[in-house]
C-alpha positions in Angstrom: 32.8 56.8 41.8 30.0 56.7 44.2 27.5 56.0 41.4 29.7 53.0 40.3 29.8 51.7 43.9 26.1 51.8 44.2 25.6 50.1 40.8 28.4 47.5 41.4 31.5 46.9 39.3 32.1 46.4 36.5 30.5 49.4 34.9 30.5 51.4 31.7 31.1 55.2 31.7 29.7 57.3 28.9 29.7 61.0 28.1 26.4 62.9 28.7 26.0 65.6 26.1 23.0 66.7 24.1 25.4 67.9 21.2 27.1 64.5 20.8 25.3 61.8 18.8 28.0 59.1 18.4 29.9 58.9 21.7 32.6 56.5 20.4 33.7 59.0 17.8 34.9 61.5 20.5 36.3 58.9 23.0 33.2 59.2 25.1 32.7 55.5 26.0 34.9 53.5 28.4 34.0 49.9 29.0 34.7 47.4 31.8 35.6 49.9 34.7 36.4 47.6 37.6 37.3 49.7 40.6 37.1 53.2 42.1 40.5 54.3 40.7 39.5 53.3 37.2 36.2 55.1 37.6 37.8 58.4 38.4 40.4 58.0 35.6 37.6 57.2 33.2 35.8 60.4 34.0 38.9 62.5 33.6 39.8 60.8 30.3 36.3 61.4 28.9 36.3 65.0 29.8 39.7 65.5 28.2 38.8 63.6 25.1 35.5 65.4 24.5 37.0 68.8 25.1 39.7 68.0 22.5 37.5 66.3 19.8 34.4 68.5 20.2 35.4 71.7 22.1 32.0 73.4 21.3 29.8 70.6 22.7 27.9 71.0 25.9 29.2 68.6 28.5 26.7 67.7 31.2 28.9 65.1 32.7 29.0 61.3 32.4 26.6 58.5 32.9 27.5 55.2 34.8 25.8 52.0 33.7 26.1 48.3 34.5 28.5 46.4 32.2 26.5 44.0 30.0 28.2 40.8 29.2 26.7 38.4 26.7 28.8 35.9 24.8 25.9 34.8 22.7 24.4 38.3 22.2 23.8 40.2 19.1 23.8 44.0 18.9 20.9 45.4 16.9 19.6 48.9 16.2 15.9 50.0 16.4 14.6 53.5 16.0 12.1 55.8 14.4 12.2 59.1 12.5 9.5 61.5 11.3 9.9 61.8 7.5 8.1 64.9 6.0 6.7 62.7 3.1 6.1 59.3 4.6 5.4 60.3 8.2 7.0 58.3 11.1 9.2 55.4 9.9 10.4 52.5 12.1 13.9 51.1 11.5 15.4 47.7 12.7 18.7 46.2 11.8 22.2 45.2 12.7 23.6 47.7 15.2 26.6 48.6 17.2 29.4 50.8 16.1 29.3 49.3 12.5 25.6 49.9 12.0 26.2 52.4 9.1 29.0 50.2 7.6 26.9 47.0 7.0 23.7 48.8 6.2 21.6 45.8 7.1 18.3 47.3 8.1 14.6 47.1 7.4 11.9 49.8 7.5 8.3 49.7 8.5 5.4 52.0 9.3 3.7 52.3 12.7 1.7 50.9 14.4 3.2 47.5 14.0 1.5 44.3 14.8 3.2 41.0 15.5 3.1 39.9 11.9 4.6 43.0 10.5 7.3 43.3 13.1 8.4 39.7 12.5 8.3 40.3 8.7 10.8 43.2 9.2 13.2 41.0 11.2 12.9 38.2 8.7 14.0 40.5 5.9 17.4 41.1 7.6 20.5 39.5 6.4 21.3 38.8 9.9 18.0 36.9 10.5 19.8 33.4 10.4 22.0 34.7 13.4 18.9 35.6 15.3 17.4 32.1 14.7 20.6 30.3 15.7 23.5 29.3 13.4 26.2 26.6 13.7 25.7 25.9 17.4 25.1 29.5 18.3 21.7 29.6 20.2 18.8 31.6 19.0 17.9 34.8 20.7 14.5 35.8 22.2 12.9 36.7 18.9 9.5 37.0 20.7 10.8 39.7 23.0 12.4 41.5 20.1 9.1 41.5 18.3 7.4 42.9 21.4 10.1 45.7 21.5 9.4 46.7 18.0 5.6 46.9 18.6 6.0 48.9 21.8 8.3 51.3 20.0 6.0 51.7 17.2 3.1 52.6 19.4 5.4 54.9 21.4 6.3 57.1 18.4 2.7 56.8 16.9 1.1 58.1 20.1 3.6 60.9 20.8 4.1 63.0 17.7 6.6 65.2 19.6 9.2 62.4 19.1 11.0 63.4 15.9 13.8 60.9 16.2 14.4 57.9 18.5 17.4 55.5 18.3 18.3 52.5 20.6 21.7 51.4 19.6 23.0 49.0 20.6 19.9 46.9 21.5 21.6 43.7 23.0 19.5 40.6 22.2 20.4 37.4 23.9 18.9 33.9 24.3 17.5 35.2 27.7 16.7 38.9 27.4 16.6 42.1 25.3 18.2 45.3 26.8 18.9 48.6 25.4 22.5 49.7 26.2 22.2 53.2 24.7 19.5 55.5 23.3 18.9 59.0 22.1 15.9 61.1 21.2 15.0 64.4 19.5 11.9 66.0 20.8 9.9 68.7 19.5 7.7 69.9 22.5 5.5 72.1 20.3 4.3 69.2 18.0 1.7 68.0 20.5 -0.1 71.3 20.3 0.1 71.5 16.6 -1.0 68.0 16.0 -4.2 67.0 18.0 -4.8 64.0 15.8 -1.8 61.7 16.1 -3.0 59.6 13.1 -1.9 62.5 10.9 1.7 61.5 11.4 1.1 57.8 10.3 1.7 56.6 6.8 -0.7 53.7 7.2 -3.7 54.2 9.4 -5.7 51.4 11.1 -9.1 50.4 10.1 -11.7 52.8 11.4 -13.8 51.4 14.2 -17.0 52.4 12.2 -16.1 49.7 9.5 -15.3 46.8 11.9 -17.3 44.8 14.4 -17.7 41.3 16.1 -19.5 38.4 14.7 -20.4 35.1 16.3 -20.3 31.7 14.8 -22.1 28.4 15.7 -19.3 26.2 14.7 -16.2 28.3 14.8 -14.7 30.4 17.6 -16.9 32.2 20.1 -16.4 35.4 18.1 -14.3 36.9 15.5 -13.5 40.4 14.3 -14.9 41.3 10.9 -13.7 44.5 9.2 -13.9 45.8 5.7 -11.1 45.9 3.2 -10.3 48.1 0.2 -12.5 47.2 -2.8 -10.6 45.0 -5.2 -12.3 46.9 -8.2 -10.7 50.1 -7.0 -7.4 48.6 -6.8 -7.7 47.1 -10.2 -9.0 50.4 -11.7 -6.0 52.3 -10.3 -3.5 49.8 -11.6 -4.8 50.0 -15.1 -3.8 53.7 -15.1 -0.2 52.6 -14.6 2.2 51.9 -17.4 4.0 48.6 -17.6 7.2 50.5 -16.7 5.5 51.7 -13.4 4.4 48.1 -12.5 8.0 46.9 -13.2 9.5 49.6 -11.0 7.2 48.5 -8.2 7.4 44.7 -8.4 10.7 44.3 -10.2 9.1 42.1 -12.9 6.3 42.3 -15.4 3.3 42.2 -13.2 -0.2 41.7 -14.6 -3.5 42.8 -12.8 -5.7 40.9 -15.1 -6.5 38.2 -12.5 -8.9 39.1 -9.7 -6.6 37.1 -7.3 -3.8 39.5 -7.9 -5.8 42.5 -6.7 -7.1 40.6 -3.7 -3.5 39.8 -2.6 -2.6 43.5 -2.5 -5.7 44.8 -0.7 -4.8 46.5 2.6 -5.9 44.2 5.4 -2.9 44.0 7.8 -3.6 46.8 10.4 -6.0 46.2 13.3 -8.8 48.6 14.3 -7.5 51.3 16.5 -7.8 50.3 20.2 -7.2 46.7 19.6 -5.1 44.3 21.7 -1.8 46.3 21.7 0.0 44.2 24.3 -0.1 41.0 22.1 -0.6 42.7 18.7 -2.6 39.8 17.5 -4.9 40.0 14.4 -8.3 38.5 15.3 -10.4 37.4 12.6 
């Protein structure tokens, strides 16, 4: 009750338990609590509900948070998970309590830059809603892209983060705010993995193969870095059967043209230590 008074009504009361992943499944979320009596009742109701639905769960208490109201907001989910084969994977998609029902999500590999983060969002079926649809205003896509980039660097730099979910992530025409989050931490991972890049599926261009170059007629300087040789890509593709190419591209793809190999050379990731804040590719 005192926490709700300090925050200011209305508030949201949620169960705090390390053993409960989906709070709504056990009746652990009560919205729009408007006064002291309702705050006390919400606490007692959550405790009874959790003890009935999950009697073996550890119950640390409840959290009290401001009630977020947004008529034009969209609930998304962003997160990351360490896969034993692919390393750390970033997820973004339609969130809320029906995140698993709709299955509208996209995957990417950290670290993300602005182009890759935006490409993930554009692949979602809910992308037209984010851009505005039938009188509904567009949300702050630029802030959403920044959130994905910052999340990707967070999980890339800290290998002890095995799982991280922010759901729902409320995106409105004015702001982006996380309403709930959970994390699974392996505190011994940092000692086992000194080089954090070992957990990345796609690594940035090494600094030794990139540099700056000046131009007399163009910009003051540009970043120049090497790309994978097209001959190596073409040589590898010739070892694949037509069935393998069809499984990858979903149509009969031919590598006979040099332009085809050039399109699939790996050039998206910036050198390590670039401009993280803006995530811009220079050069």
